[in-house]
N, C-alpha and C positions, 0 to 999 in steps of 0.2 A: 707530454705527460699522460700517463694512462689513468683510467678512472679511479683505481685504488689509490694512486698517489694523490690525485686531486682530492678525493674524499678525505684523505688523511690530513691535508693541509687546511681544509675549511673548518672553522670552529663549529662545534656543535653547540646546542643550547644549554649545556651544563657547565660552561665556563672553561672548556678546553681552549688554550690559546690558539689564535688564528695566525697563519703566516701572513706576512705583510702584503702579499700579492693576491689574496683571495677576497671575494666580496662578502660582506656581511648581509647586505640588503640588495636584492635583485628585484627590479620592476619590469613588467612585460606588457607591451601593447599587444593584446591577443587579437590580431587582425586576420581576416581572410576566410571566415567560416562560410559566408554566402557564396564566395567564388568557389570554394571547395565543393559545396553542394551542387552548384550549377554545373561544374565540370563533370559531375557524376550523374546528371539528370535527376537530382534529388531536390527536395523542397528546401527553402531557406530554414524552416524549422528543423529539418534533419541536420543541417549544418550547425545550427545552434546546439543541438543535442550532442553532436560529435565534439563540438568545442567544449562542452561541459565534461565529457569523458576525458578529454585531454587535460583539462584543469585538474581533475582528481588525480590523474596519473602523474602529472608534473609536480603537484604538491607532494605526493609520496616521494618522488625523486629528491625534491628539495629537503625533505626530512632526512632521507638517507645520506645525502651529501653534506648535511650539517649546516645548511643556511640558517641564519637567524631570523630574517624577515623576507617576505615575498609579497609584492603588491601586483595585482592583476587588474588590467583595465577591461571591464566587461561592457559598460554602456556609458557613452558620453552625453553631456548636455546637448551636443549637436545631433546626436542620433535620433532626437525627437523629430527630425526632418524626414525620417523614414515613414513608410506607409503605416497608418495606425494599426492595421491588423498584424503587421510584423512586430511592432513594439509590444502590443498586448500579448501576442504569442510568446515573445521573448520573456516578458515579465512573468507570465504563467509558468513557463519552463523553469525560470530561475527559482521561483517559489517552490516548485516541486522538487527540483534537484537539490536546493539548499536543505530542504527537509530530509530528503533521501540520503544525501551524502555526508551530512554533518556528523552522524554517529561514528562513521569510519574515521573521519578527521579527528574527532574527539578521542578515539581509541589510540591515535598516534600522538596525542598530547598537543595537537595543533590548536592554537588560539585564533579564532576566526573573528574578524572585525570588518565592518563595511564603512566606506567613506563615500561622500556625495550626498545629494539631497534625498530626503525621504518623504517629503510632502507630496510628491507626485507618483510614488511607487505603487499605490493601491494597498488595500488592507491585507490581502493574502501575502504579498511580497514583504510588506513591513513586518507582519507577524513572523514570517519565516526568518527574516533577518534578526529580529529580536530574540527569537528562540535559539538560533545558532550562536549568537553572542552570549546569551545566558548559559547555554550548555557548556561552552568552552572557556568561560571567563576565568577559570582557575588553572587552566593548563599552562605549563611552563616550557613547552616546546616551541616549534616554529610559530612565529606571528604572521598570520596570513591576512592581508588586507585586500578586499575586493572593492573596486571602484564602480559604483552603479549610480547613474545619473550624476556623474562627476565631470567637472570641467575646471582646469587650472585657473582660468581667468575668473570664473564664478567664485572659486575658492578665495582668490586674492582680493576680489572686490568685497566679499563678505567680511574677510578679516580686516580690511582697511576701514570699513565702516565702524568696526568696534575698537580699532587701535587707538590708544591714548598715549603713545610714546613709549620709549624704553629700549629702542634699538631692534636689531634683527631677531635676537632671541625672543624678546617679548612679542614681536609680530608673529614669529613662527609658531608660538604657542596658541595663536588664534586660528591656525589653519586646521584642516580636517585631520592632519596626521601628527599631532604634537607628540605622540608616543613613539614615533618611528625615528630612526636615523635617516639622513638623506640617502637615497639609493646610490650605491657604488656603481651599479651597472643597470642601464636601461636597454632592454632588448625589444625590437619591433619585428614582427613577422610579416609575411606576405609581399616582401620586396619594396614596400613603401619606405621612404627615408625622411620621416618627420615625426615630431612628438605628438601632433594632433591634440594639443591642449592638455597634455598629461603631465602632472607634477611639475609645472613650470617653475615654481619657486624651488622645490626640493631638488630638481635635476640640474641645477645651475652648473655643477661640476661633475656630473655623472659621466662615466664612460658610456658610449653608445655603440651598440652592435645591431646591425640590420641583417636580417635573414630573409631568404627568398621563400622559405616554406610557408604555406598557409597554416594558420594556427592548428587545425586538426591534425596536420602532419608534423607538428613540432614535437619531436620524439625525445626520449631520454638521451640518446646519443647527441642530438643537436644541442640540447641544454648543456651537456658536458663540454661540447666544442665551444659554446659561448663562454663558459666559465674559464676554459683554457685560454681563449683569446684575451679575456680580461687579465689573466696573470701575466701576459706579455706586455701590458700597457705600463707606462710610467706616469703616475699622477703627480702633477706639480702644483695645482691649485694657485696658479699665477706666479709661483716662485721659479727661480732657475735651479736646475740640478747641476751642482758643481762636480766635474769629473774627479774621481779619486786617483791620486798618484800624479 
């Protein structure tokens, strides 16, 4: 399937019908930025900066391809185990890039939201997050979710503490992502083949695609290849597919 055909089959955010084989919601574990930098003799902070450039570029691709929702894993609850100077540098970069890049996303009608804990983010990052969400709150295009200080287990434990019954739907409404559909497709970069505590509840029936590219090398063409691979999958959700004829 070529790119034009793929783009034609994916629903846009204005209600154009989606073909059965294309994803509405794509989630990506954006892994490998430090390894990318190390391989080039660059600093880890340079890798994070390159990762942010890739985020902006791939969000633009998601808009052009007509995806409805995109969730990106930027920083996990486990990433606090990294050196404090790396974490603080990453948070400073995130605050700066969110402020810098949000106007361009706003111009594309992207609605930006953040999931995960905010109590440990620091004032500058919290302020940048809140400003980005406020600026884009009325946009009707791609819904972009960025997971910062997020962990699937932490999310589930928090929801469980507030759950008072009512079944799966009631429980899901207590999660960080009540406004999203479950991801149809989860992509992980850098050659690792695990979810790493990402959307554990939501990804129960997601299709998984693992790519060897480090996140800064995750190009437009690679994204299209991932979407094409998804279209070749048969999703059964536990049921059997009865052959026709």
